[in-house]
Structure formats: C-alpha cells, structure tokens
N, C-alpha and C positions, 0 to 999 in steps of 0.2 A: 339221664345219662345212660350210655351203653358201653359195655366193655369192648376193647379191641381184642379180637381173638385171632386164631390161626386162619380163619376164613375171611377176615376183614379185607375189603378192597376199597381204598379211598380214591377220591376224584383225582384225575391226572389227564394230561394229554398223552395218549399212547400211540406210538407210530411204529408199524413194522418197518424194519430197515434191512438192507443187504450190504454187507461189507465186501469189498473186493481186495483180495490179497495180491502181493507182488508176484506170486507164482501162479496167478491166474484162477484162483478159486472164488466162488461166491459163498458167503457165510450168512446164515439167517440170524436175525436178532430183533430187538425191540429197544426203542428209546422212550422212556417215561419222563415227562416234564411236569413241573407245577402247572396247575390248571390255568391260573390267571396272572402269574408273576414270572419274571425271569428267574432261572435257577441261580443260587449263590455259589454252588460248587457241583462237581460231577463225580459220580462213581462209575468206573469202568470195571465191570464184574467178570471174574474169571472163575469158571465153575470147577467142581471136583472132577475126578478121573472119569472120562467117558466110558472106558471099558468096565467100570464098576457102577455105571448108572448115572454118573454126573452129567449135568446139562444146564442150560440157562435157566430152567425151571426148578433146579435144586432149591429146597424150601427157603433157606435164608436169603438167597438172591431174589427169589420170587417175592418174598415178603418185603424186602427192601424196595423193590419196584412198586409194590402195592401200597406202601405206607409213606415212604420218605419224601416223594415229591410233595405230598400234602402236609406232612408233619414237620418237615425240615427244609423245604424249598430246595431239594436236591434233584438234579438230573440223574437218572439211573439208566445206564446203557448195559444191556445184557446181550449175549450172543452165544451161539453154539460153535465151538471150535470145529475144525475140519473133521468130517465124518460123524459128527454128533447129531442126534435127533431129539426133538421135543415136540410139543404140540404146535409150536410155531413152524416146524418143518425140519429138514435135514440139510446140514451144511455139506457142500461138496468136499471131495477128497477122502483121505483115510487118516486114521489116528497116526500121529507122527512121533510118538514116544516123548513128547515134550520138546523135540528139536524143531520140526517143521512148524510147530505152533507159534514160533517166533514171528512168522509172517501174519498169523491171525491177530496177535496182540498189536503188531505194528499197524495193521489195517484199522483196528478199533481206535487206536490213538489218533491216526490220521483222520478218521471220521469225526472224532470229537473236536479236533483242531479245526477242520474244515467247517464244522457247524458252529464254531466260536463258542463252544461250551466252556464255562469258566472253571478254574481251579480244579484240575483233573487229578483224581486219586484212583489208584488201583485198589480193588477189593478182591483178593484171591481167597479161595477156600480149598484147602488140601492140595490137590494137583494144581489148582489155580495159583497157589502161593509160589509153587516152583516156577511157573511161567512169569509171575511178577518179579521174583528175585533174579531170574536168569536173563529175562528179556525186557523188563519194564523200567530199568534205570535209564530213563529217557529225558532229554531236556524239556519235553512238553508235559511231563508228569511231576506233580507236586510231591507226592509221597505214596506210600503203600500201607495197606492194612491187611494183615495176614490172619486168616482163621484156620486153626488146626494145621500149622505148617509142619510137614513131616521132615523137611530138610533131607531128602533123599537124593533127588536129582540136582537140587541146588546145593552148592558147597561153600567152603570158606572163601574161595576166590570171588564168588558172587556177593557174599556178605561184605568182603573187603571193598568191592566196587560201590556198594551202598554207603559204606563208612566214608569213603572218599568223597562221595557226592554231597554229604551233609543233609540229604533229604530225610524227612521224618519217616520212621518205620515203626509200626505197631504190630506186635504179635499177640493175638488172643489165643491162649493155650488152655484147652480143657484140662481140668484136674485129672481126669481119668482117660486122657487121650490114648489111642491105640499105638501111636508111633512116637510122639515126642511130648513129654510131660513138662510141667513148669520148671522144675529145677534144672533139667537138662537143657531146656530152651534158654534159660537165663545164661547158662554156661556157653551155649553155642552163639547166642546173639551178643555176648559180651564184647566181641570184636567189632561191633558197630556201636560207637559211643552214644549216638543219638537214638538208638533203638530202645523201645519200651516193651517189656514183656508183662502182660496182664494175665494172671491166672483166673480162669473161670471156674469158681468153686462148684463142684458137683457135676460139671458138664462132661460130655463125652465127644468123640470126634465128629459126630453127625449133628450135634446141637439140637437133639430132639426135645420138643416141649416148648410151650410158649414162654416159660420162665427163661429159658436159655436163648430163645429168639430175641427177647427183650434185652438181655445182657449184650448180645452181639450188636444189635442195631443201636443201642445206646452208646456203646463204645465207639462205633463208627461215627455217630453224629457228634459225640463229644470232641472228636478231633477235627472233623470236617466243617461243621457249623455249630460251634459251642453255644451260640445264641439260642438254638432250638433244643438244647439239652437241659434237663432230662425229657425224654419223650413222654407224652401222656399215655395213660393206660385206659382212659375212657374218652368218649366223644359225646358232644352234645347231640341230642336226638335229631337235630336237623342237619348234622354233618354226614 
C-alpha cells in the first residue's frame, strides 16, 4: 500500500477544453473524467480570487481533479475565469469584479449540459463561492458546495434565492477563516433552511495541508456521491 499525498495524480481521462461566453470570450479549462466508467456526478469548480492568485490550479481544485475521477467516479470541470492565467493558459478578457464572471459560469454550465454530464454541482472556493451564490442558482445545477465563503459580494438576496430554490447548499467554513468563521456563517446561512454549515476544525481560509485537503474532498464526496465516502487514504501498489 502507498499513501495518497499532495502530489498524487490518479488515472483519469483529461481533456483540455475551451469555453465560449455569451459576450464573446474564450476561457481555458480542463475536464477530467473517470478512466473507464461514466461519471455519476459532476463538479463545476470555481476558483478563488484571481487578483490574489486564484486560478483553476488552486490546490484543492487541482487535487479534486487529480483524485476524484478515480476515487469517486466524478467528472471534474475546472476553468480560468476571464483574464486569469494558469499552466493551462490564459482566459481572454479582464477581471470583472464578480459581475461579468456571470457569463463565465453560464458558459461552464452550458458546456456541462451539452456534454450530458450528470448531476451537476458547483464547487466554489472563496471568490468562487460568490460566483456560485450570485449566478449559479440555475435549473441545470443540483446544488452548491462552498469552501471558505466570505459572503462579501454575495448577500442576503442571493441567499434568499437559494432558499426559495430548495437546492442543497453546503458551506465548509474553516475554524480560523480570515473572513467568515463558523458561528457567523451559521447566522448568515440561517436564512436558507436547507443549508448546512460544517466547521472545519483547525483549518484556515486556504486549506493548506493534506489533512485539510482530505476534509474538503471528503465533505464534497459525502454530498455528491455518498457511496464513495469516505475516501481512501492509501492505494494498492498497482493503482
């Protein structure tokens, strides 16, 4: 047996993709699929703030793409929002302060629908949670999982929209988050009856460390494909 570590990359079908927005931009991304089976559900990943270094390769999202197609039969769609760069390349356009990015998220949802990817969930991290809450309450989306939601750009009206939708909403809130900690998060999300707030003991906003990566990925899988939960921490030598 061998441990799953920060550098583990498991087998998957990985495809570079380009998303086309309604306002005429091309966005770079990647779709990772289980190697030999159809996916049972889909994660559409929304990265942290690009002006602070957020991108499709931000580590939790990258590790989701590296592990979850193999361990949980999930499709993982990652992309750079407008004006954002990563190893995959740079998406056209300029940072839109969370407003123009509505078109980016719509393009990702349309891509997932066009590819017939099943049971589509949003996974936002920090700035990405703001996009999910503001622009992701869409008929083609099952629900949303929010890592380190700051609730700065997204407000009560957005939360009320999710409450009315009845769609599942999970907030993973680090104990020592820089912007919104568990008690305040419970108070803010109380207006969404179906929302669940999970406090990540010891974690901080950036989820640094394999321990916290495992917490985040396990909570995602527990909601999206509970049959694959809990995730293994070791692999057979031939995997």
